[in-house]
C-alpha positions in Angstrom: 19.3 -68.2 84.8 19.5 -64.5 85.8 17.6 -61.9 84.1 19.4 -59.5 81.8 21.1 -56.7 83.5 19.4 -53.3 83.4 20.1 -50.0 84.9 23.7 -49.6 84.0 24.5 -45.8 83.9 27.7 -44.0 83.2 27.5 -40.7 85.2 30.5 -39.0 83.6 30.4 -38.0 80.0 33.3 -37.5 77.8 35.1 -34.3 78.3 34.0 -31.6 75.9 30.9 -33.5 74.6 27.7 -31.6 74.5 24.9 -32.5 77.0 22.3 -32.8 74.3 22.3 -33.4 70.5 19.9 -30.7 70.3 21.9 -28.1 72.4 22.9 -26.0 69.3 22.4 -22.8 67.9 23.1 -21.0 64.7 26.8 -20.1 65.6 27.3 -23.8 66.5 25.8 -24.8 63.1 28.1 -22.6 61.4 31.2 -23.9 63.2 30.0 -27.3 62.3 29.8 -26.5 58.7 33.2 -25.0 58.7 34.6 -27.9 60.5 32.9 -30.2 58.0 34.5 -28.3 55.2 37.9 -28.3 57.0 37.7 -32.2 57.4 37.0 -32.4 53.6 39.8 -30.0 52.7 41.7 -32.6 51.0 38.6 -33.6 48.6 37.9 -30.0 48.1 41.5 -29.2 47.3 41.9 -32.1 45.0 38.7 -31.4 43.1 39.6 -27.8 42.8 43.0 -28.7 41.4 41.4 -31.1 38.9 38.8 -28.6 38.0 41.5 -25.9 37.5 43.6 -28.3 35.4 40.5 -29.2 33.3 39.6 -25.6 32.9 43.2 -24.8 31.7 43.1 -27.8 29.4 39.9 -26.6 27.9 41.0 -23.1 27.4 44.4 -24.1 25.8 43.4 -27.2 23.7 39.7 -27.4 23.3 38.0 -23.9 23.3 37.9 -22.0 20.0 39.6 -18.7 20.4 37.6 -15.5 19.8 38.9 -12.1 18.7 37.3 -8.8 19.4 37.7 -5.7 17.2 36.4 -2.3 18.3 35.3 0.8 16.3 34.7 4.0 18.0 31.8 6.4 16.8 31.0 9.9 18.1 27.5 11.5 17.8 27.9 15.3 16.9 24.9 16.3 19.2 25.6 20.0 18.9 26.4 20.1 15.2 24.4 22.5 12.9 23.9 22.3 9.1 25.9 24.6 6.8 22.6 26.5 6.0 20.4 26.8 8.8 16.9 25.4 8.3 14.0 25.1 10.8 13.1 21.8 12.5 12.9 20.0 9.2 16.8 19.5 8.9 18.0 20.3 12.4 20.8 18.3 14.1 20.6 15.9 16.9 20.1 17.0 20.5 22.1 15.2 23.2 20.0 13.6 25.6 19.5 10.1 27.2 16.6 9.3 24.7 18.7 10.1 21.8 21.6 7.9 23.1 19.3 5.1 23.7 17.8 5.5 20.3 21.2 5.5 18.5 22.2 2.3 20.4 18.9 0.6 19.1 19.6 1.9 15.6 23.2 0.3 15.6 21.6 -2.9 16.7 18.7 -2.8 14.4 18.1 -5.8 12.1 17.8 -3.6 9.0 21.3 -2.3 9.7 22.7 -5.8 10.4 20.8 -7.1 7.3 22.8 -4.5 5.1 26.1 -5.8 6.8 25.0 -9.4 5.9 24.5 -8.4 2.4 27.6 -6.4 2.0 29.9 -9.0 3.5 28.0 -12.2 2.1 27.8 -13.7 5.6 25.0 -16.1 4.5 27.8 -18.2 2.9 29.9 -18.1 6.1 29.5 -21.1 8.3 30.3 -19.0 11.4 27.2 -17.1 11.0 25.0 -19.5 9.0 24.4 -22.6 11.2 22.9 -24.5 8.2 26.3 -24.6 6.7 27.9 -26.3 9.7 28.2 -30.0 10.0 25.7 -31.4 12.4 27.9 -34.4 13.4 25.4 -37.1 12.5 27.0 -40.0 10.8 25.6 -40.7 7.2 24.7 -44.2 8.0 22.5 -43.1 10.9 20.9 -40.4 8.7 20.1 -42.9 6.1 18.6 -45.5 8.5 16.4 -42.7 10.0 15.2 -41.5 6.8 14.3 -45.0 5.7 12.8 -46.5 8.8 11.3 -43.4 10.4 9.7 -41.4 7.5 6.7 -40.7 9.8 8.7 -38.3 12.0 9.0 -35.8 9.1 5.2 -35.6 8.9 5.1 -34.2 12.6 8.2 -32.2 12.3 7.7 -28.4 12.1 8.0 -26.9 8.6 11.1 -24.9 8.1 11.2 -21.5 6.5 12.4 -21.3 2.8 16.1 -21.9 2.7 17.3 -18.5 1.6 15.0 -16.6 4.0 15.8 -18.9 7.0 19.6 -18.7 6.1 19.4 -14.8 6.3 17.3 -14.9 9.5 19.9 -17.3 11.3 22.8 -15.2 10.0 21.3 -11.9 11.3 20.5 -13.6 14.6 24.0 -14.9 14.9 25.6 -11.6 13.9 23.5 -9.8 16.5 24.9 -12.1 19.2 28.4 -11.4 18.1 28.1 -7.6 18.0 28.0 -5.4 21.2 27.1 -1.7 21.2 27.9 0.3 24.3 27.8 4.0 25.0 30.7 5.5 27.1 29.2 7.0 30.1 28.5 10.8 30.2 29.5 11.1 26.5 28.1 10.8 23.0 30.8 8.2 22.1 29.7 4.7 21.1 31.9 1.6 21.0 31.1 -1.2 18.4 32.6 -4.5 19.3 32.7 -7.4 17.0 33.7 -10.9 18.2 34.8 -13.6 15.7 37.0 -16.6 15.4 39.0 -14.5 12.7 40.7 -11.3 13.7 40.5 -10.1 10.0 36.9 -10.8 9.8 36.0 -9.2 13.1 37.6 -5.9 12.1 36.3 -5.9 8.6 32.7 -6.6 9.7 32.7 -3.9 12.5 34.2 -1.3 10.1 31.5 -2.2 7.5 28.8 -1.8 10.3 30.2 1.7 11.0 30.5 2.8 7.4 26.9 1.6 6.6 25.6 3.4 9.7 27.3 6.7 8.5 25.9 6.2 5.0 22.5 5.6 6.4 22.5 8.9 8.2 23.5 10.8 5.1 20.9 8.9 3.0 18.2 9.6 5.6 19.0 13.4 5.6 19.2 13.5 1.7 15.8 11.7 1.5 14.4 14.1 4.0 15.8 17.1 2.0 14.6 15.7 -1.3 11.2 15.2 0.1 11.1 18.8 1.6 12.3 20.4 -1.8 9.6 18.5 -3.6 7.0 19.7 -1.2 8.2 23.2 -1.2 8.3 23.2 -5.0 4.6 22.3 -5.1 3.8 24.7 -2.4 5.7 27.7 -4.0 3.7 27.0 -7.3 0.4 27.1 -5.4 1.2 30.3 -3.5 2.4 32.0 -6.7 -1.1 31.3 -8.2 -2.7 32.7 -5.1 -0.5 35.8 -5.2 -1.5 36.4 -8.8 -5.1 36.0 -8.1 -5.0 38.4 -5.1 -3.0 41.2 -7.0 -5.4 40.8 -10.0 -8.4 41.2 -7.9 -7.0 44.3 -6.3 -6.0 45.8 -9.7 -9.4 45.1 -11.3 -11.3 46.7 -8.4 -9.0 49.7 -8.4 -9.7 50.0 -12.0 -13.5 50.0 -11.8 -13.8 52.4 -8.9 -13.5 56.3 -9.0 -10.1 57.6 -8.2 -10.3 58.1 -4.6 -8.1 58.2 -1.5 -8.1 59.5 2.0 -7.5 63.2 0.8 -10.4 63.1 -1.5 -12.6 61.8 1.2 -11.2 64.6 3.4 -12.1 67.3 0.8 -15.6 66.0 0.4 -16.1 66.0 4.1 -15.0 69.5 4.3 -17.3 70.5 1.4 -20.2 68.8 3.2 -19.4 70.8 6.3 -19.5 74.1 4.2 -22.8 73.1 2.6 -24.4 72.5 5.9 -23.1 75.9 7.4 -24.7 77.6 4.3 -27.9 75.8 4.9 -28.1 76.9 8.6 -27.2 80.5 7.5 -30.1 80.6 4.9 -32.5 79.2 7.5 -31.7 81.8 10.1 -32.3 81.7 13.8 -34.9 78.8 14.5 -36.1 80.8 17.6 -37.1 83.8 15.5 -38.6 82.6 12.3 -38.6 85.1 9.5 -40.4 85.2 6.3 -38.3 83.6 3.5 -38.5 84.8 0.0 -39.0 82.2 -2.8 -35.4 82.7 -3.9 -34.2 81.8 -0.3 -36.4 78.8 -0.4 -34.9 77.6 -3.8 -31.3 78.2 -2.5 -32.1 76.2 0.7 -33.5 73.3 -1.4 -30.5 73.3 -3.7 -28.2 73.2 -0.8 -30.1 70.3 0.9 -29.9 68.3 -2.4 -26.2 68.9 -2.5 -25.8 67.8 1.1 -27.5 64.5 0.3 -25.4 63.9 -2.8 -22.1 64.5 -0.8 -23.3 62.1 2.0 -23.8 59.5 -0.5 -20.6 59.9 -2.3 -18.7 59.9 0.9 -20.4 56.7 2.1 -19.9 54.9 -1.2 -16.3 55.9 -1.6 -15.5 55.0 2.0 -16.7 51.4 1.5 -14.7 51.2 -1.7 -11.5 52.4 0.0 -12.0 49.7 2.7 -12.5 47.0 0.1 -9.5 48.2 -1.8 -7.4 48.2 1.3 -8.4 44.6 2.2 -7.6 43.3 -1.3 -4.2 45.0 -1.0 -3.5 43.4 2.4 -4.4 40.0 1.0 -2.1 40.5 -1.9 0.7 41.6 0.4 0.3 38.6 2.7 0.3 36.2 -0.3 3.4 37.9 -1.5 5.3 37.5 1.9 4.3 33.7 2.2 5.3 33.2 -1.4 8.8 34.9 -0.8 9.2 33.0 2.4 8.6 29.5 0.9 10.6 30.5 -2.3 13.7 31.3 -0.1 13.3 28.1 1.7 13.1 26.2 -1.6 16.3 27.8 -2.6 18.0 26.9 0.7 16.7 23.3 0.5 18.1 22.8 -3.1 21.6 24.1 -1.9 21.3 21.8 1.1 20.9 18.7 -1.0 24.5 18.7 -2.2 26.1 19.5 1.2 24.5 17.0 3.7 26.6 15.8 6.6 26.0 12.8 8.9 25.4 13.4 12.6 28.0 10.8 13.5 31.6 10.4 12.5 34.2 7.6 13.1 36.7 8.4 15.7 38.7 5.1 15.5 38.5 2.5 12.8 38.8 -1.2 14.1 42.1 -2.9 13.6 42.9 -6.6 13.7 43.4 -7.8 17.2 46.6 -9.6 17.9 45.5 -11.5 20.9 42.3 -13.4 21.4 39.7 -12.0 23.8 38.5 -15.3 25.1 38.9 -17.8 26.4 41.1 -16.2 29.1 43.3 -18.9 30.3 43.9 -17.6 33.6 40.2 -16.7 34.3 39.0 -20.1 32.9 41.5 -21.9 35.1 40.5 -19.8 38.2 36.7 -20.1 37.6 36.8 -23.9 36.8 38.8 -24.4 40.1 36.5 -22.2 42.2 33.5 -23.8 40.8 34.9 -27.4 41.3 35.8 -26.3 44.9 32.2 -25.0 45.5 30.7 -28.2 44.0 33.1 -30.4 46.2 32.0 -28.3 49.2 28.3 -28.8 48.5 29.0 -32.6 48.2 30.9 -32.6 51.5 28.1 -30.7 53.1 25.4 -32.8 51.5 27.1 -36.0 52.6 27.5 -34.7 56.0 23.9 -33.7 56.3 22.7 -37.1 55.0 25.1 -39.1 57.0 23.4 -39.9 60.3 26.2 -41.4 62.4 27.3 -41.0 66.0 30.5 -38.9 66.9 29.9 -38.6 70.6 28.0 -40.3 73.5 25.5 -37.5 73.8 24.3 -38.0 70.2 24.0 -41.8 70.8 22.2 -41.5 74.1 19.9 -38.9 72.5 19.0 -41.3 69.7 18.6 -44.5 71.6 17.6 -43.4 75.1 20.2 -45.9 76.4 23.3 -45.0 78.5 26.8 -45.1 76.9 29.0 -46.9 79.2 32.3 -46.3 77.4 34.1 -44.9 74.4 36.9 -47.1 73.1 39.6 -45.7 70.8 40.8 -47.4 67.7 43.5 -49.9 68.5 46.6 -49.0 66.6 47.4 -52.7 65.5 45.6 -53.7 62.3 46.5 -57.4 62.4 44.5 -59.6 64.7 47.5 -61.4 66.1 49.0 -58.0 67.1 46.0 -57.1 69.2 47.0 -59.4 72.1 50.6 -58.2 72.1 49.3 -54.6 72.2 47.0 -55.4 75.2 49.9 -57.0 77.0 52.6 -54.4 76.0 50.7 -51.3 76.2 48.7 -51.6 79.5 48.6 -47.8 79.9 47.5 -46.9 76.4 44.4 -44.9 75.8 42.5 -47.8 74.3 43.3 -50.1 77.3 42.5 -47.3 79.8 39.2 -46.8 78.0 38.4 -50.5 78.5 39.2 -50.1 82.1 36.8 -47.2 82.4 34.2 -49.4 80.7 34.9 -52.2 83.3 34.3 -49.6 86.1 31.0 -48.5 84.5 29.9 -52.2 84.3 30.9 -53.0 88.0 29.5 -50.1 89.7 26.7 -49.1 87.3 24.0 -51.5 88.4 22.6 -52.9 91.7 24.4 -56.1 91.0 27.6 -56.9 89.3 26.9 -58.8 86.2 28.5 -62.2 85.8 27.5 -63.1 82.1 28.2 -60.3 79.7 27.2 -60.6 76.1 28.8 -58.4 73.5 27.1 -57.7 70.1 26.5 -55.1 67.5 24.4 -54.2 64.5 26.8 -55.0 61.6 30.2 -56.5 61.3 33.5 -54.7 61.9 32.4 -52.7 64.9 35.2 -53.9 67.2 33.3 -56.6 69.2 35.9 -59.2 69.3 38.7 -56.7 70.2 36.5 -55.2 72.9 35.8 -58.8 74.3 39.5 -59.6 74.4 40.3 -56.2 76.1 37.4 -56.5 78.6 38.4 -60.2 79.4 41.9 -59.0 80.1 40.8 -56.1 82.1 38.6 -58.2 84.3 41.4 -60.7 84.9 43.4 -57.8 86.0 41.2 -57.7 89.1 42.1 -61.2 89.9 38.7 -62.5 88.5 38.5 -65.9 86.9 37.3 -65.0 83.4 36.0 -67.2 80.6 35.8 -65.8 77.1 33.4 -67.7 74.9 33.4 -67.5 71.1 29.7 -66.9 70.3 30.2 -66.3 66.6 30.2 -69.9 65.5 30.0 -69.1 61.8 33.1 -67.0 61.2 35.3 -68.5 64.1 37.9 -65.9 64.5 39.5 -67.0 67.7 42.0 -69.1 65.8 43.6 -65.7 64.8 44.3 -64.9 68.3 44.8 -68.1 70.3 46.0 -71.6 69.9 43.0 -73.8 68.8 41.8 -76.6 71.0 42.1 -80.3 69.9 39.5 -81.8 72.2 36.4 -79.9 71.3 34.8 -76.5 70.9 31.4 -74.7 71.8 29.3 -77.1 69.7 30.9 -80.2 71.4 30.2 -78.9 74.9 26.7 -77.9 74.1 26.0 -81.4 72.7 27.6 -83.1 75.8 30.4 -84.7 73.9 33.0 -82.9 75.8 33.1 -81.4 79.3 33.5 -77.8 79.7 36.5 -78.2 81.8 38.2 -80.3 79.0 37.2 -77.9 76.2 38.4 -74.8 77.8 41.8 -73.5 77.0 44.0 -71.0 78.9 46.0 -68.0 77.8 48.7 -67.2 80.4 49.7 -64.0 78.8 46.1 -62.5 79.1 45.3 -64.5 82.3 42.0 -65.8 81.0 40.4 -69.0 79.8 38.6 -69.1 76.5 36.3 -71.6 74.8 36.5 -71.4 71.0 34.1 -72.4 68.3 35.1 -75.3 66.0 33.9 -76.4 62.7 30.4 -78.1 62.8 27.8 -78.9 60.3 25.0 -77.8 62.3 23.4 -74.3 62.2 24.9 -72.0 64.8 21.4 -70.6 65.8 20.2 -74.2 66.6 23.3 -74.9 68.7 22.7 -71.7 70.8 18.9 -72.4 71.1 19.1 -75.8 72.8 19.3 -76.8 76.3 23.0 -77.6 76.0 23.9 -73.9 75.7 21.9 -73.1 78.8 23.7 -75.8 80.6 27.1 -74.5 79.3 26.2 -71.0 80.7 25.1 -72.4 83.9 28.3 -74.5 84.3 30.4 -71.5 83.5 28.7 -69.4 86.2 29.8 -71.9 88.7 33.4 -72.0 87.8 34.0 -68.4 86.7 33.7 -65.0 88.1 33.0 -63.3 84.8 31.8 -64.9 81.5 32.2 -62.8 78.3 30.3 -64.0 75.2 31.5 -62.6 71.8 28.4 -62.9 69.5 28.0 -62.1 65.7 26.1 -58.8 64.5 22.5 -59.0 65.5 21.3 -57.7 62.1 23.1 -60.3 60.0 22.3 -63.6 61.8 19.9 -64.4 64.7 22.5 -66.0 66.8 22.9 -63.0 69.2 19.1 -62.8 69.8 19.1 -66.6 70.7 22.0 -66.1 73.2 20.8 -62.8 74.7 18.4 -64.3 77.3 21.2 -66.2 79.0 23.3 -63.0 79.7 23.1 -60.6 82.8 24.3 -57.8 80.7 24.3 -56.9 77.0 26.9 -54.5 75.7 25.9 -53.1 72.4 28.8 -51.9 70.2 28.4 -48.8 67.8 31.3 -47.9 65.5 32.2 -44.3 65.8 31.4 -42.1 62.8 30.3 -45.2 60.8 27.2 -47.1 61.9 24.0 -45.4 60.8 21.3 -44.5 63.3 18.7 -46.5 61.6 20.9 -49.7 62.0 21.3 -49.1 65.7 17.7 -48.5 66.3 16.7 -51.6 64.4 19.2 -53.8 66.2 18.3 -52.7 69.6 14.6 -53.0 68.7 15.1 -56.5 67.5 16.2 -57.4 71.1 13.5 -55.5 72.6 10.9 -57.6 70.7 12.1 -60.7 72.6 11.9 -59.0 76.0 15.7 -58.4 76.4 16.9 -54.9 77.3 20.3 -53.7 76.2 22.3 -52.7 79.3 24.5 -50.2 77.8 26.2 -48.9 74.6 29.8 -48.7 73.8 31.0 -46.3 71.1 34.0 -48.3 69.5 36.9 -47.5 67.2 37.0 -43.9 68.2 39.6 -42.0 66.2 41.5 -39.7 68.7 43.2 -37.9 65.7 39.9 -36.9 64.2 38.2 -35.9 67.4 39.4 -32.3 67.2 38.2 -31.9 63.6 34.8 -33.3 64.6 34.7 -31.2 67.8 34.4 -34.4 69.9 36.3 -34.9 73.2 37.2 -31.3 73.7 40.5 -29.6 73.3 42.6 -31.0 76.1 46.2 -32.4 76.1 46.4 -36.0 77.4 50.1 -36.5 76.9 51.8 -37.9 79.9 48.8 -40.1 81.0 48.7 -42.6 78.2 51.3 -44.8 76.8 51.9 -44.3 73.2 
């Protein structure tokens, strides 16, 4: 028995296939992703259509329509009161801070609470979720309350009913109201969304009215508070003024009648007295004898001088004090008159207050719903469905580790790919033989000839016994066996095709079944090989079919009889081809492998997972048998351009269709 054939190599790759599975870059990955999406265009388009249809159906038949009503307010930022007051009652100033403040005021819970009370929204199921049916059948509710009462012990305690209803209503109303400022202006749009167009317009108009009323009430309250404060302040100032005036009058009444002119006269008199004293005293450098009369006159004038000095000092101080009291009284009078005038202005202002805002446009009942927008819903549903479908296609592609060219297969297994066999057009087994005979120049038959060439010249010695197997069923083993047998016979070789799959026994679908015996009979020695072999003149080959037998197929192939069968076949035939079952399904192929010179391992294009191929080849390696070469089968020539496999070339004129 010869050792299994090794060293088979196919020096020429498929045209257009990459040299390495890892020879890629980002641009190639992008092309592959786009190619994957293009291949899945039918699925993506179908899901997109179904999604768009579902979106249209939801928008038309299921979704509850919502209507939007809009009221427009303007904030009079530059307005002034009718009677100008100071900062107490001044109008608003237009800046971003004011705009943001007004937006928050319009959205405040206190304002919305007033709207809820005015419209009675706590009794409306649209706003009070407690009034909506929860959809729980009464029988389930009763059973739950009877058999699971302990759940209520751990349930969070709800707020009181009225308080919670008001809170929920305000929350829901806040979600349905939108306040937005028109850019670069002091104009505000109040938008209310509701299932009822009449309700939407009514509620948003109520909000605008309450907002205007609140502004007037706020100003009136501020004016009222200011008037009250001014009244108290004026009364206090009046008392202070009276005290100041009374103090000045009392002081003026108690002191001597004096003014600046009187002080001036006293000062002049003092000067005259001093001159007279100096005249009486004479020249101090030339003292003279004074008479007693002169001495008495000088003493009298000196006393008069002292008296005048005291009077001038005392009356000067009194005059300063009087002037201070007069100034205090005058200041109190000015403050009193100022606050009195402000009190009168504030009293007038109370009856003519105006709001800083006014309504430009009152909301009207909308005729058409704002949502759902049928066109937009249809488009969005279709786009989202297509995106989801694209993600599914890409995810499936990323997780699908299959082989689409020989470079990928060689990279994954480290074994040579001897051929790539296109898918045979016939789908019925009986039509395969007719196709092989009638289409000798077809792409599939030519690919088998290429495989034959690789087998014959790929190794040091031409193999005589060739076993064909795969990982799982439906990978094209039998079709390849038939085509390879016919191709070998085309070289005037005597070929024997053995049905190694004794469990399924598919040869009866292709050939006339023998009446003498099959593989099991030859192995047991009941029938000679020459007697059991049948001939097919159309293919030009002999074949040995399997026949029904109660013994296990693996036991039949493991015995000495099978080794003898192969040995006898070597003597009488140039090429022996054995079609065996999948190696991961039953052990038959592993049992028969040591008797072969070459093992061809079939891998279905774009179908067989990498792990299955590795496991199948590894199971042969465990028994010391090496796979001679791989064959990529059932290659779809129509899909090769979509996958970027095989290159972009035109083979018309070379192959028979």
